[in-house]
N, C-alpha and C positions, 0 to 999 in steps of 0.2 A: 798618673798613668792615664793614657788615652782611653776614653770610653768608646765602645763599638756601637755605632748607630746605623740601622737599616732605614733607608728612605724609600718608601713606596709611593711613587708619583708618576702618572702617565704623561703629564705635561712636561716637555723637555725643559722649558725655561724655569718652571717652578722647581723641578728636580735639581737642576744645576744650581739655582740660587740656594736651596736648602743645603745641598752638599757643600757648596763653597763656604757658606757661613759656618757650618759645623766644622769643616776642616780648619778654617782660620782660627776657630776656638779650640783647636787641639784634639779633635775627635777623629777616630778612624771610621770612615763612612763607606757603606756599600749601597749603591743606588739600584733600585729595581723598578723597571718601567712597566713590566707586564705582571698583572696580578696573579697569573697562573704560575709564576716562578716564586711567589712569596714564601710558601711553606718550606719548599726544598732549600731555598737560599737561607732562610732563617735557621733551619736545622744545621746547615754547614757553618754559618757565620757566628751563631750564638750571640746575637746582639744584646747590649745592655739596655737599649731603647729601640722601639720601632716607631717611626713617623709614618702614619698611614693615611693616604688619600682615601676618601670614601667612594667617590664617583670614579670607578675604573671600568675599562671595557672588559667584557667577558665575565667578570666576577665582581661582586660587591665587596667593598672594604669592610662592611659589617660582617659578612661571611668569613672574610680572612681573619678578622679579629677573633671571632669565635673559634676558628681553626687553630690559631696560635695559642689561645687559652686552653684548648683541648689537648695540646701536646705537653706532656709532663715536663719536658726539658725547657719549654718556653713559657709555661703558664705564669711564672712570676715576673716575666719581662713587662715593664710598663709600656703602654701604647699611647701615643699622642695622635689623636684623630684630627685630620684637617680636611675641611670640605667647603666648597663654594655654595652648596645647596643646603642651607640651614633652615629647614621649614619647621613648623610647629611639631614638637614631638621627636624630631630627629636627634637632638642631643641626648634625650633619655634613651632612645633606642640604641644609639651608639655606645653610651655608657653601660647599658644593660648587656651588650655583647661582650664587654670587658675592657673598653677603652678607659685609661686612667685619667685622661684630660682631653679637651676638645677646643679647637680653634676654628673660627670661620675665616674663609678667604674673602678678600685679600688679606694675607698675613703680614703684619709689620714685624720687622726683625727684633725689636725690643721685646714685645710680648712672646714671640716665638722662642727666643733664647732664654727668657725667664721661665717659660714652661719646661723647656729642655733641662735647664739646671735643676729645677724643682724635682722633676721626675727622676733624674739621675742621682739625686741625693737621698731619695727615699729608700 
């Protein structure tokens, strides 16, 4: 059965790449470009996994992770955080907000799909 994955990424090329790779691997995907639509889209879509860019316009991915974890319907949903800005302490801050795993950009497809498979099997 196809897993439902929400991809939150403001960069058009990255969003398309993530979605295409996930679809080829048999998943149902909903892309979200604007962080302000994340919580409402997640509530409707009820994803099995959220892939979350951290650097978004208007709202921080870390805030969105905390918002997803605060929603009882979404609290158990694993979140894979993806960011280009991996400074000292960022991974800890992102995991403390509720991210299940963390990848730095640029993301290679092999490690990306390995992380997705791991989170979907938990």
